[in-house]
C-alpha positions, 0 to 999 in steps of 0.5 A: 511253091512250083507246079506243073499243070497238064491236061488233055483237050477233046477239041481245039479249033478256031470259031467262024468269028475267028476265036479260038475254042477249046471244046470239052466234050461229055455224054450224059444220060442226064435227060435234056430238059436237065441239060442247062449247062450250068447242072455241072460247074466242074465241067467248065472248071476243067475247060476254062484251065485248058483255055489257061494253058492255051492262051499262055502257051500261044500268048492269046488274048482271049479263048472262048470255052465251048461244052457239048453234051452228047444226051446217050438216049435222046441221041441230041447234041447240045453246046453251051460257051464262054468267051474269057479274055486271058487274064480272066483265065489267069485268075480263074486258075490262080483261084484254084491253086490257090485252094489247093496251096494248103495241099500240097504245102501238106505233102510238100511237108510231110514228104521231107519229114517222111524223108529224114526219119526213115534215113533215121529209122531204126529196127525195131527190136535189139537183134536179129532172129536167125536168118532174118539179117540175110532177109533184110539184105536180100530185100534191102537190095531188090528194092533199091536195085530193082527187079523181083525176089521169091523169097522162101521164110519159115514161121517164126523168122518175122518176116512181116517186118523183115520186108517192111522195113528194108523196103521203107528203107529203100524208098528214098523220094519213090512210093508208095510201099504196096503191101499185098495180102491174100486176106484179112487176118495177114493185113492185121499183121502189117498193121502189127509190124507198122504200129511196132516201128512207130513206138520204136521210133517216136515222131516216125512220119511214115502214113499207113493206109488199110483198104477194106473190101467196100462191102464190108467197109459199107455204112448201110444195109443194101450196099446200093452205091448211089446218091438216090439211095445212100447219104453216104454218096450224095453230096459227098465231093461237097464234104470230102474235102473237110474229110480227107483234111481231118483223117491225114492227121493220123499216121495210121488209118485202118477200117476202124478210124476210117468208118469213125470219120466217114460217119462224121462228115458223111462220106462213103469210108470205102471211097475216102480210103480210095483217095486217101491212099494218095497221101500215104506211104503204106498202102495195105490191101489185098491182091486184087488192088494191084492184080484184078483188072476190074478192081486194081487202083487206076489212079495208081497203075495207069502208068508204071511208077516207082512203087515198091510191090511187098506180096506175102502169102504168095504161094496163092497169087497163081490160084487168085490170079487164075480166078481173077482172069476166069468168068463164068455164066450159066443159062439159069441166070438168063431164063430168070432174068427173062421171067423177071421181067414179066409178059409182054415184048420188049427188046432187052428180052428179046436180047436176053432170049437170044442169049438164051439160045445160044445157051441152050445150043451149048447144052446139047452139045454137052449132051451130045458129045460130052457122054457122062461127063457132059463137059465139053471144051473148046479152045477158042471162044464162042465169038457168036456168043460174045456179039449176042452179050454185046448187043445185050449190053444196050437195051440192059443197060437202058433198063437199068438208068429207067427202073433204079428202085432196088427191089428183087428185078433190078439186083438180078439185072444189075448182077447180070450185066455186071457178069455180062461186062466181066465175061466180055472183058475176059473174052477180049484177052482169050488166047491160048493160054485159055480154054473154054469149058461148057458143062451141063447139069440138069436143064442148066449149063455153066460156060466158063472161059478158064484161064489156064496160065496167067503169067502173061498178066501177072508180067505185066502187074509186077512190070508197074513197080520198081520192084517187087518182093514175093514172101512165104513159108512155102515157095518150093520149087521156086522154078514153079513159082517164078514161072507161073508169077511171070518173073523168070529172072527173079532172084529166089532164096530160101532161108533156114529155119530159126526153130530147134530142129529137134523141138518138131518130131517128124514122122510118115506112116509109110505102110498107109496109102490114102490114094483114092482106091485104097481109102476106105480099106485104110480108114481105120490104120488111119484112125489108130495112127492120129490115136497114137499120136493123141495117146503120146502125150496130153493136147490139143492136135489137128487131123487135117484130110483130102475132102470132108468126105474122107474126113468124115468116114476116118471120123467114123472109125476114129469114134468107134475105136477110140471114144475115149478121145475128144474130137471136133469137127470143121463144118463146110459152112462156116463164118468167121464166128464158127471159125472163131468159136472152132479155134476158142477150143485149142486152150493152153494146158488141156486136162483132156487131148482134144483132136480137131479135124479139118480139111487140108487147104481149108480156113484152118490150114493156113495162117493160123496162129495157135502159139505155145501149146495150144497145139502141140501137133498136127496129121497131114493125111495124103499128099492133099492133091486137088480133085480130079475134074475138068479143071485139073485135067485142063491144068494137067493137059496144058503143062504138060504141053507147054511145060513137059510137067503137067501132073507137077504143075497141076497136081504135086506142087499144089498139094504139097503146098497145103501139107507144107502149111498145114505142117506148119501150124505147129512150130510157131516160136522158139518155145514150141515144141511138138509133132507133124505126122505124114500119112501117105506112103507117097511122102517118102517118095524122092518126088515130095521129098525134093518139095520138103524144106532143110529143117525137114532133114529128120523125117523119120519112116515108121511101118506100123502104129506100134513102132510110131508110138514107140518113138513118139514117146521117146520124143517127148519123155526127151522134153521132159526129162531136159525140163527136170535137170532145169534150176529153178532159176532156169525154170523163173527165166 
C-alpha cells in the first residue's frame, strides 16, 4: 500500500545548539501540576510524524520534537522536548503505518468491490413506473456531469429509488452520496430503498449509515457528554478501534445497529456513527449535517469534495435554512442565570448584568417606539451588545470549567453559553440579508437576528459537492426554489403523475371566503361542505385548517349541525405516541365514516402514508397563508424590495406548498381513489391556479353544497358501476 503523509507543523526553528526543532503547541485548561509532558502520548506522536517528514525532506540526521503547552487559566507556558535520530523517527512512523495497514487494505478492497458491484447493479424492479425513467435519466445526467437539478415528482413515482439508483451508478470513484432529509420518516424510506437494492443485487458492496441526533441515540438518561459523567465517553478512543472494525462487517448501519455495537464495546453510538461515516458510501441524515453551520460534518466539509447531495422534501429547505441562520436571546435567561449564581459579587455576575442592562434598554425602546405592537426592526446588528456578549464568554467558560456538577445552575449556564456563542456566530455573518428584531412582552424582551434570505449560505453549501438533486412532490414555482436555494443555474423538471387522473375528484368551494375577516361567518358553510364530502361515501377523511383557533370554531359548528358523524381532533401538543394513536384510527374499510380535524402544515399535512381506503378524502380550508406577524411582514418587505414579489414569497408560495402537500395524502397508489375539496374562492383565481400541478387540470368549481354533493355522488357511483362490471377473474387479479 502506498501512503501519502502530510501535515502542518506549528513551528520549525533551529535551536541554539544547532538542532532543528519541530514545535507542537497546545492550549489547555489542564492544571499545570498535571502537565507532565507524558500525559498525552498522541501529542508526541503528532510532533514525531512532522519531524520524520521534515528529516526525510531535508536529509537531516536528527531532529528535536518540542511540546509547548500554554495553560490558559494560569497563563503559564511549559515546554518539553526529546531528540530523535532520523532512523528512530522512520521506525516510529513505520510502526504507525503497520497499525493502519489492515484498515488501508480493507478500504482498498472495499473500494474495488464497490466499483465492480455498482457497475453490475441492476434496477430492482422489472419495469418502470410512468415518469420514472425520465427521472432516473435526469438524475444520472446531473450526477455525472455536475450541477444541480430541481425535480418535482408526484407521489407514486418512486422518488427515493429514482434518485438513489442513478446517483450510485454515477458515483464512480468519488462519493459518498449524502441523502439529506427533513425528518425521520423519510430517512426510513431511504433505508428501505437501499434494502431493496441489496435484495435485488445479492453481494452488492455498498455500505450505508443513518446518522441519528445525539439526544435520540444517547445511551444515558442525562445526555451529559463528558468523561466524568458518561462511561461511553470515558476512554472512548481506547475502545473505538475494535468497535469500528466489527461495525464495518455490516452493509447497513442503522440506529439500532449502532446502538447494539456501542453497548457491546462501551462507546458513544453518536460519535461512533460519525467515525463510521468516513467508511461509508451512502450517508443518510438530517439537513443539519450539510447546511447547519454548527452541526455540519466538518470531517467532510472543511473543503469541497466529490460528493453527491440528494435533498428529499426540498420544499422544506428554504425555511429550515432560514432557521439555521436565525438566533434569538431572551432577557429572562440572563436574569435567571444571575439569580442561580446566588449572592455575592463575581466577574461573571457583573458581565451578565451588563448584558441584562443592554437588553433592558431594548425593552424600553420597544415600549416607547413600538407602540401597541411592541416590536422594533433595525437593519443593523447591535455591535455594543455583541461586545458585551463576547466579554461574557471568558468568565462563563471559566465558571463552567470549574463547576462540572450537572445540577440546575450548571444546566442553565451551559445553555446560556451555547445561546451566546450561537448569537455571536450569526453576528459575524450579519449583512443586508438580515434584520434585528426586538419584541417586548411583559417584563421580558426577545432579540432576534432574523435571516430573511438564506440563498447565499445554501449556494456555498451546494458548492462543496460535485452535484445536487433537490426533489419533492411540490416545488412550484421552480423559480422561487431556485432563487431561495441559491441555485440560479439549476435545471428544473416537473414530472407527470403516474396515477389515472380520473381517480381523483378535485373540487373548489368557490362560494366560501376564509379570509380572516370572513372566517366566523363562514363556519357553518364550511361545516356543511365537510359533511357533504363525508356523506357521499363511507370512509375516512381529514380536514386541514389554517390554525387551531379556526379548527376549533368549525369543529364546534360541525358537531352541532352534524352530530351523527364521528370526529377526531389533532391536539396542539402531540408527541410521537399521540401521532401514532391518531393515525391508528384510520383503519381500512371502516364501518362508519370518520372525519379528522388537523392543522395545515402540521405533522399530518405531509409525510403521512395512508394508502388504500385508509383515507379517501381531504378538505383544505383556505390557501394556507402564514399568519401575519412581524417575521412574515419583514420577509414580505425584503422580497418586495429585492424581487418585486413580496406577497408571493412571504405568503402565497409557502401557503400553496402546504395545500398541495396536504392534498397529496389522498392518492398514494395506483389503486387509490378519493376526493380533494379546496374551500375558498381564492383557489379559483389565476394566481393560485398557476401553482397547481398538471394533473389538477380537471379542477371543478362548485357554488353550493347541493351542487357539490350531486357531483361527488356521480364520481363515486362511476367507480361502483365499474366494479360491478368486472369479471370474477379480474376481481381475483
